[in-house]
C-alpha positions in Angstrom: 42.1 -135.6 -8.4 42.0 -139.4 -7.4 42.4 -138.4 -3.8 39.4 -136.0 -3.8 37.3 -138.6 -5.7 38.3 -141.1 -2.9 37.3 -138.8 0.0 34.0 -137.9 -1.8 33.1 -141.6 -2.3 34.2 -142.6 1.2 32.0 -139.8 2.8 28.9 -140.8 0.7 29.8 -144.4 1.5 29.9 -143.8 5.4 26.7 -141.8 5.1 24.8 -144.4 3.4 26.0 -147.2 5.6 25.1 -145.4 8.9 22.1 -147.8 9.6 24.0 -151.0 8.9 25.2 -153.4 11.6 28.8 -153.4 10.2 30.4 -150.1 10.0 33.4 -148.9 7.8 35.8 -147.5 10.2 38.8 -146.8 7.9 40.4 -148.0 4.9 43.7 -149.8 4.0 45.5 -149.6 0.6 46.7 -152.9 -0.8 47.8 -154.1 -4.3 45.3 -156.1 -6.1 46.1 -159.5 -7.2 43.0 -159.8 -9.2 40.5 -157.6 -11.3 37.7 -159.1 -9.5 36.1 -157.1 -6.4 34.9 -160.7 -5.2 38.3 -162.0 -4.9 39.5 -159.1 -2.7 36.2 -159.5 -0.6 37.1 -163.2 -0.1 40.8 -162.3 1.0 39.8 -159.3 3.3 36.2 -159.7 4.5 35.9 -159.7 8.3 34.6 -163.1 9.8 30.9 -163.2 10.2 30.3 -160.4 7.8 28.2 -161.0 4.7 30.9 -161.2 1.8 28.2 -159.5 -0.7 28.1 -156.6 1.6 31.7 -156.5 1.9 32.2 -156.8 -1.8 29.6 -153.9 -2.6 31.9 -151.6 -0.2 35.0 -152.5 -2.2 33.2 -151.7 -5.5 31.9 -148.4 -3.9 35.5 -147.4 -2.8 37.4 -148.3 -6.2 34.9 -148.7 -9.1 36.6 -150.8 -11.8 39.6 -152.7 -10.4 42.8 -153.8 -12.4 45.1 -156.5 -11.3 48.3 -155.0 -9.9 46.6 -151.7 -9.0 46.6 -149.9 -5.7 43.2 -150.4 -4.2 41.2 -149.2 -1.2 39.8 -152.1 1.1 37.4 -151.1 3.7 38.1 -151.8 7.3 34.8 -152.8 9.1 33.6 -153.6 12.4 30.4 -154.3 14.1 28.5 -151.1 15.1 27.8 -150.5 18.7 
């Protein structure tokens, strides 16, 4: 069930972010050291990307985050 939810959210995220300069090109699974999406964004946000945008993508992929939980981190690159 979680996999289906993840796939649906990921496809919706990809659809809504089409016009963005930064594109989500994949996801990475990591263990969260914090329950705050902002902390994850600070750790994994690509250089020169708006951290607020990245944080929104983390929340869209995971919803509520708990420390020690497996979370999905977006892999982003500048669109061509």
